[in-house]
N, C-alpha and C positions, 0 to 999 in steps of 0.2 A: 384170271390168267394163271396157268399152271406154273408153279415155281420150278426153276431150272436148277438141277444139282450140278456140281462141278464135273460129274462124269457124263452128263447129258450133252453129247457133242453134236447130235443131229441138228439142233437149233442153229449152231454156228456153221455147220457144213452147208446148210440150205439157205443161209441168209448172208448176202454180201455186206449188208449194213451191220449185222452183228459181228462179222469178221473185222470190219473197220474199227468198230468200238473196242473190240478185244485187243486189236493191234495197239491202239492208243493206251488202253488200260495197262497192257503188258509193258509198254515203254515206260510208263509212269512208275511202275513197280521196279523196273530195272534201274531207272534214274535214282530212286530212293536208296536202293541197295548199294549202288555204286558210290554214292556219297559216303556211306559208311565204309565200304570196301577200300576206297582210296586212302582213308585215314589209317586203315589197318596195314596196308602194304608199305606205307612210308616209313614205318619204324625200322624194319629190317634193312631197308636201303640206307637209312641215315646213320644208324649206330651199330648195326650188326658187325661190321668190320672193326669198329673201334673196341667193341666188347672182346672180340677174339684177340685183338692186339694186346689188350690189357691182361687178359687171362694167360695167353701163351707167351707174351713177351717178345714177339717178333712180327714184323710187318709182312714177312714172307708167307705167313699163314692167314693174312687178313682176308684173303679171298675165300677161305674155307666156309664161313657162315653163309655167304651168298651162294656158294656151291651147294651147300646142304639144303637150304630152303628152295633152291631151284631144282635139285634132285627130288625133294619132296613134292614139289609142284608137278614134276614129270609124272610121278606115280598118281598124284591126285588128278591130273588132267586125264589120264587114261581111265581112272575109275569114274570120274564125274561124267566123262563122255559116254561110257558104257551104261551107267545108271540112267543118264538123261535119254539115251536111245531107247531103253526098255521101259522106264517108268515116267519119263518126262523131265523137263528142266527143273521143275519145282523141287523135286527130291534131290536131284544131282547137285544143284547149286546150293541148296540150304545145308546139306551135309558137308559139302566142301568148305563153306564159310565157317561152320561150327567147328570143324576140325582145325582150321586155322586159328580160331580163337583159343582152343585148348592148347595149341602149340605156343601161342603167345604167353599164356599163363605159365607154361612150363619154362619158358625163357626167364621170366621174372623169378621163379623159384630157383632155377639153376644159377642165376647171377647172384642171388642172395646167399646161396650155399657155396658159391665159388666152385661149382661142379662142372667141369668141362664136358664130361660124358653126358650129363643131363642136358647141358646147353646144346650140344650137337644133336641129340635126339629130338629136343624140343624145336630146334630150328628146322629140322627135317619135317616135322608135323606142321609147323607154322607155314611151310611152303604151300600147303593145301589152299590157304587163303589167296596166295598170289595166283595160282592156277585158276581158281574159281573166279577171281576178279576178272581175269582175262576171258574165261569162257562165258561169263555173264553177257558179254557183248553180243553173243549169238542169239540170246533169248529175245532180243528186240527185232530180229530179222525173220523169225519163223513165219510171220503172217505178212511180211513186207513184199511188195512187188520187186521185180528186178531193178527198176529205176529208183527204188526207195532203200535198197539194202545198205549201201555205203553210208547214206544219211542216218539210217537207224543205228548202225554201228557207231557212228560219230556221236550221236546223242547219248548213247550209253557211256562212251569214253569221256566226253566232256563233263559228264556228271561226276566222274572220279576226281576231277580237278579240285573241288572244294576241300575234300578231306585230305587228298594227297599233298596239296600245297601247304595246308595248315599244319599237317603233321611235323615236317622237318623244322618249321619255324617255332614249334612248341617244345623243342628238345630241352632248352634251358629251363623253362618253367615246369615242364613235366619232371625233369630231373630233381628240381627243388621240392616238388610235391612228393616224389618217391621217397626222398630222404626223411620226410615226416614219419613214414612207416618203416624206417630202417632199411629201405631198399636202395641199392646203389643207383646213383643218378642216371647212368646210361640205360638202366632198365625201365626208366620212366616212360619212354615212348611205347614200350610194349604193353603198358597198362592201358594206354589208349587203343592199341591194336587189338587187345583181347576184347574190350568192350565193343569196338567198331565191328569186328568180324562176327561176333555173336549177334549183334543187331542186324547185320546184313543177312545172315542166315535165317533169322526169324522173319525178316521182311519177306523173303522168298517163300518160306514155308507157309506163312499165314495169308499172303495176299496174291500170289501168282496162281490164281484160280479163275476160270479153268486154265489148264496148262496150254500155252500157245503152241508148243511143239506137238502135243497130242492132237490138238485141233487141226494143225497143218497136216499131220499124218492122216487123219480121218478125211480131210478134204481131198488129199492126193489119192487115197484108196477109192473114194467115190468117183473121182475123175477117171481113174484106171478102169473101174467097173463099167462106166459109161462108154469109155473108149472100146472096151472089149465087146460090149453089146452091139455096137454099130460097126464092129470089125475095122475100126480106124487104127490100122497098124502104125501109121506115121505118128499119130498123137501118142500112142503107147510107147513107141521107141523113144520119143522125146522125153517122156516122163521117167523112163528107166535109164536115160543116158547119163553116163559118168565120163567126164573128160579127165582121164588120168594124168595127162600132161599138165593140165591146168592145176590139178591138186599138187603135183610135184613142184611146179614152178612157184605157186603160191606159198607152199611150205618152205622152199629155199629162201624166198624173200623174207618171210617171217623169221626163220631161224637165223639167217646172217645178220639182219638188221638188229635183232634182239641180242645176239651174241656180241656184236660190236658195241652196242649201247651199254650192256651190262659190264663188259670188260673195262671200259673207260670210266664209267660211273663209279664202279666199285672202288677203284684205286684213287679217285679224286679226293675223298676225305683224308686219306693217308698222306697223299701228296701235299695237300694244303697244310695239314698239321706239321709235316716235316719242314715246312717253310714258315712256320710261326703263326698260322691262322688258328683262331679259337673256334669253339663249337658253334657260336652264333653265326660266324661267317660261313662255316661249313653248312649249317642248316639253311642259311639263306640261299646259297648257291644250289644246293640239292632241291630246295623248294622251287627255285626258278626253273631248274631242269625238269622237274616233274610237271610244272605248269606247262612247259613247252611240249611235254609228252602228251598231255591230255587237252589243254585249253583250246588249241587250234582245231580240235577234232571236227566240230560242226562244219567249218569251212572246208576242211580236208574231205569230209564225206561228200559234200556237195560237188567238189571238184572231181572226186573219183567217179561219181555218177554222171557228171556232165562231160569232162574232158577225157575220161577213160582210165582204166586200171593201169595200163602200160605207162602212160605219161607220168602218173604219180609214183609208180614204182621206180622209174628212172630218176624222178625228182628226189626220191628217198636216197638213192645211191649217191647222187651228187651232194646232197646236204650232209650226209654222214661222212663222206670223204673230206669235205671242208671242215667239219667238226673235228675229225681226227688230226688233220693238219694244224688247225688252230691250237688244239690241246698240246700237240707236240712242241710247238714253238712259243707257247704262252709262258711268260716268266712265272715261276712257282709262287711268287708272292704277289702276283697281280690278280686282284679280285675281279677286275673288269674283264680281262682277257679269258680267264677261266670261266667266268659267267657266260661269256659269248660262246665259248666252246661247248659248254654243257647245255646251253639253250639250243644251239644247232643240233647237238646230239639228240636231244629230246624231240625236236621237230622232225629230224630225219627218221627216227623210230616211228613217230606218229604217221608219217606218209607211208612207210613200209607196212605197218600193222594194218592200216585200214585198206590199202590197195591189195595186200596179200590176202587178207581175210575175205574181201569181196570176190577175189578170183576163186578162192576155195568154195565159197557158197555157190557161185555161178557154175562150178564144175562138178557139183554133187547133186544127188536126189535125196528125198526125205527118208528112203529106206535105209540109208547108211550115213546120213549127213552128220548127226550128232556124234556117232562113233568115229567117223573120219575126222571131225573137228577135234575131238579129244585126242586122237592119235597124233594129229599134226602138232597140237599143243604140247604133247610129250617131247617131240623133237625140239620145239621152241625152248622148253624148259631145260632140256639137256644141253642145247647150245648155250643158253645162259649160264648153266653150271660150268661148262668147259671154259667159257669166257671169263668167269670170275676166278676160277682156279688158276688158269694160265696167266691172267693179268697180274696176280700176286707174284708168280714166278718170274714173269718178264720184268716187272719193276724191281724185284729183289736182285736179279742178276744183270740187269741193264739199266733201264730208266723209264720214267713215265713218258718221256718224249718218244722212245722206241715203241711203246704201247700205242700211242696216238698214230704213229706212222703205219703200224700194222693194221689198225682200224681203217685208215685211209685206203690202203691197198685192197683190203678185203671188200670194201664198199664198191670200189671201181669194178670189181669182178661181176657185180650184179647187172651192170648195164648191158653187156653183150648177151647175157642169159635171157633177160627180159625181152630184148628186141628179137632174138631168135624164136622165143616162145610165141611172140605175137605173130611172126611170119607163119609158124607151123599151125597156129590157131586159125588163121585166115584160110590156109590151104584146107584144113579140116572142115571148115564151114562150107567151102565150095563143094567138097566131096559129098557132104551130107545133103546139101541143097540139090545136087544132081541125082 
């Protein structure tokens, strides 16, 4: 039997069984990389704001680190999307994770040197890991059927849980470990982040072969050729179809849910410290929050595939609004109530991310899909950046409670938008059918 190289795509184009095997293989690679990636992203979430507060001496600038690595993730999302569209997921995702690892190393050096300029630059580069961690969810969907897409997204996301939950709860021991090498304790989690992101990048580079996105593009090209040969204009139109309204609505769901989540999450460690909580308590609550962001993913994906994208997008809006309200009225020294608020915040984000992502995949074709996904994730990152910067300003000039109420009101705005989009989509389907 002839040995197949990574560029020999015809074998997969002409074999449904080979496609199924590659789908499962690609999901396994995504799962392994996401375990590492989850550990990498947790560092910035947990201690980024605390490092800035210590260096700058003001909580008003505590949102800057989160803003910087979300701005960095915006640029990375654009680049990863473009590279993936042209060269495949393997190169786009591996380069993004490796850049995130380099940024984490820079944060360690900056904290040791007490250099705020190097810190800000390194956090910007570190953001590449955050963007890549999000875009990795698409790699598992390239060879999935329409009824498998949300489930494939959820498998990728739930894999992030192990590293993402462990990271915040290792803040104290990692800090003690860092001190052995003369590194400030708060930089400890970035030692884990650097290692984790580099391992995630190498996992994609070495094992995502053949590239599922390139295989999917080859399959689509072959189907288009067959459609043209039999003059099947209806099939050709379906393959080239892009639902711009679906892309816009999916993007708004992703941007708003991410912005609300980042804003409240960023200021929670500061809010807790101001009311006497220690690093262990902060790490525990952030760990539970991240668990709620990723752990329910498998169930969420199945629900999105079974009960529909619209239902789960509305569920996201309702859950986020309850989270904002709970955060607003939770006593600052109440571990239990703040934990409930952050768990609901993570769960609402989870519902929004998977339903919004599924809507975008449904609304695009393979000719522009990776590029569109990257562009949407740019806006997601910018929304997160705006949320983190504004959250620091809101809390500095008003209170954490006001921030929670703003999050509640923004969440409610999603409901009429999603219902209107569903109505327009139904009308569009009737027009296409006729």
